[in-house]
N, C-alpha and C positions, 0 to 999 in steps of 0.2 A: 517065376513071370509065364506067362500063358504063350502058346506059339501064335495065336492073333495078337498078340502084343508085340512080339518081335516083328511081325509083318507090320502090322501099323506103323510101327517106329520106322523100318524102312522106307514104307511108304512116305513119310514125313521128310526123309532123309532126300530121297529120290525129288520131291515136290521142293525143297529146299535149295538142290541144287540145280534143278530146272527153272527155277522161277525165284531168285533170290531177294531178299525183301520184303517178302509179302507180309510176315508177322515179324517183323524185326525186333520188335521191344519183348517180345515173350518168346524166350528161346523152348519153352517145356508147353507150349501151344498145341493141343489136341489136332487132329486132321483136318478135323471140320473146319476149326479156327483159318486155316491157309486156302482151304476151298471157298470159304465165305469171304474172306479179304480178297480174292479173285473177282467172286461173282459182284460183289459192290464196288470195285474198280475195274468194271469188265475194259479187258483189253483182249482181243481177239487170240494173238498167240500165246498168253498168259494160260487162258482158258483152255485153249487147246492143248498146251502140254500137260495141264492136270487131267483132261481128258484120256489123252493117252498114256496117263500113269495108272488112274485108278477105274475110268469107264466112264462112260457118259452118265448111266442109270446113277451113279453115287453122285456126280456132281448136279445131275437133275432134281434128285432127293432133295439136297442141301439147299438147292433155289427155293424147291417148294416150302422148304422150313421157314426161309427167309422173308418169300413174300406173303407167309401167313401173319408174318409180324407189322405189316405196315409202317415201316419207319420212313422216314424223309431217306434214308439213304438208298432205302430199298425203291421206293417212288421212282427217286432220281434215275436208280440204273436200270430200272426195269425195261424200258423199251430195247436198250444197248444188249443188254444180258439174255433177253428174250430171243433176240435175232441173233446173236451169238452161238446160241445153244440150237438153235432150228437150222441155222448154216451147219454145223458140224454135225448136228444128226442126217442132212442132208448128205451132206459130203461123204458120211460113213457108208450111206446106201448106195453110191456109187461103186 
């Protein structure tokens, strides 16, 4: 196992502990699945917890990937998720 894989698993474990139930149906889901699940069901505190664990840049990158898909789920979540990410970014500058 590579060092990066160990680090990623610890990130997944921390996200599972901080935001339980995000990807309850797949216990072996990759980190991206947890981040994307939170972005598609936007709740400020859940997204903030994930940002605090893996960084705003990684969360925003996952949102960019999701937005490029233009699915109905993304369209529904878009205005909320964009606002949450903007607020977190502005708050981090204080």
